[in-house]
C-alpha positions as CSV (number, residue, x, y, z in Angstrom):
1,X,-58.5,89.1,132.8
2,X,-55.7,87.0,131.0
3,X,-57.1,88.4,127.6
4,X,-56.8,91.9,128.9
5,X,-53.3,91.4,129.9
6,X,-52.5,90.2,126.6
7,X,-54.2,93.1,124.9
8,X,-52.1,95.6,127.0
9,X,-48.8,93.6,126.2
10,X,-49.6,93.7,122.6
11,X,-50.3,97.4,122.8
12,X,-47.0,97.9,124.9
13,X,-44.9,96.2,122.2
14,X,-46.8,98.2,119.5
15,X,-45.9,101.6,121.2
16,X,-42.3,100.7,121.5
17,X,-42.1,99.8,117.8
18,X,-44.1,102.8,116.9
19,X,-41.0,104.9,117.5
20,X,-39.5,103.4,114.4
21,X,-40.5,105.1,111.1
22,X,-43.5,103.9,109.0
23,X,-42.8,101.8,105.9
24,X,-44.8,103.4,103.2
25,X,-45.3,100.2,101.2
26,X,-46.2,98.0,104.2
27,X,-49.8,97.0,104.6
28,X,-50.9,95.1,107.7
29,X,-53.8,92.7,107.2
30,X,-56.0,91.4,110.0
31,X,-57.9,88.5,108.9
32,X,-59.3,86.9,111.9
33,X,-62.8,86.4,110.7
34,X,-62.1,84.9,107.1
35,X,-58.6,84.3,106.0
36,X,-59.7,82.2,103.0
37,X,-59.1,82.9,99.4
38,X,-62.6,84.5,99.1
39,X,-62.3,86.7,102.2
40,X,-62.7,90.4,102.1
41,X,-59.1,91.2,102.9
42,X,-57.6,88.5,100.7
43,X,-59.5,89.7,97.7
44,X,-58.3,93.1,98.2
45,X,-54.6,91.9,98.6
46,X,-55.0,90.0,95.3
47,X,-56.1,93.2,93.5
48,X,-53.4,95.3,95.0
49,X,-50.8,92.7,94.0
50,X,-52.1,92.9,90.4
51,X,-51.2,96.6,90.4
52,X,-47.6,95.6,91.0
53,X,-46.9,98.6,93.2
54,X,-44.4,97.0,95.5
55,X,-46.7,96.6,98.6
56,X,-45.5,94.3,101.3
57,X,-48.2,92.5,103.1
58,X,-48.1,91.2,106.8
59,X,-51.0,89.4,108.2
60,X,-52.7,88.2,111.4
61,X,-55.0,85.3,110.8
62,X,-57.6,83.4,112.9
63,X,-54.9,80.7,113.1
64,X,-52.5,83.1,114.9
65,X,-55.2,84.0,117.2
66,X,-56.1,80.4,118.0
67,X,-52.4,79.5,118.5
68,X,-52.1,82.0,121.2
69,X,-55.2,80.7,122.9
70,X,-53.3,77.4,123.1
71,X,-50.2,79.0,124.4
72,X,-48.3,78.3,121.1
73,X,-46.5,80.8,118.9
74,X,-46.7,83.7,121.4
75,X,-43.5,85.3,120.3
76,X,-44.8,85.7,116.9
77,X,-48.2,87.2,118.0
78,X,-47.0,89.4,120.9
79,X,-43.6,90.6,119.5
80,X,-43.5,90.1,115.6
81,X,-47.1,91.2,114.8
82,X,-47.2,94.5,116.9
83,X,-43.9,95.3,115.3
84,X,-45.3,94.7,111.9
85,X,-48.5,96.7,112.6
86,X,-46.6,99.7,114.1
87,X,-44.5,100.1,110.9
88,X,-47.4,99.8,108.5
89,X,-48.9,102.7,106.6
90,X,-52.2,100.9,106.1
91,X,-54.2,98.5,108.2
92,X,-56.9,96.4,106.6
93,X,-59.4,94.6,108.8
94,X,-62.1,92.0,108.2
95,X,-63.6,92.1,111.7
96,X,-62.9,93.3,115.1
97,X,-59.5,92.9,116.5
98,X,-59.5,93.5,120.3
99,X,-55.8,94.5,120.7
100,X,-56.5,97.4,118.4
101,X,-59.0,98.8,121.0
102,X,-55.8,99.5,123.1
103,X,-53.8,101.1,120.5
104,X,-53.8,104.5,118.9
105,X,-52.3,104.5,115.4
106,X,-50.4,107.4,114.1
107,X,-52.4,110.2,112.4
108,X,-51.0,109.3,109.0
109,X,-51.9,105.6,109.2
110,X,-55.2,104.4,107.5
111,X,-57.2,101.8,109.1
112,X,-59.8,100.3,106.7
113,X,-62.5,98.1,108.0
114,X,-63.8,96.0,105.2
115,X,-66.5,93.7,106.9
116,X,-68.6,93.3,103.8
117,X,-66.5,95.5,101.5
118,X,-66.3,93.0,98.6
């Protein structure tokens, strides 16, 4: 029950922030399964950074999720992260991210699920 309320609150903040324009060079990375240097999303980030195209990366990691479970860093998770996600042109994921089930991204936003992409 508490998780569901959290998912709805994350989505609520996301929808408010979705009223703001998309930042074309922003990529939001969901790395809840593997946020290590050899994780799927991190390897893609490194390759995109090599292209030097001015991408700006925001991230949610497993540590962010764990800190919320322990009632720490809630402002970052429930206010900052939905804002960053709502403004991103691309969302990269390494695994499921339950708050995303409560959200509809804009038509021009690309969501890429990498699971075993590398």
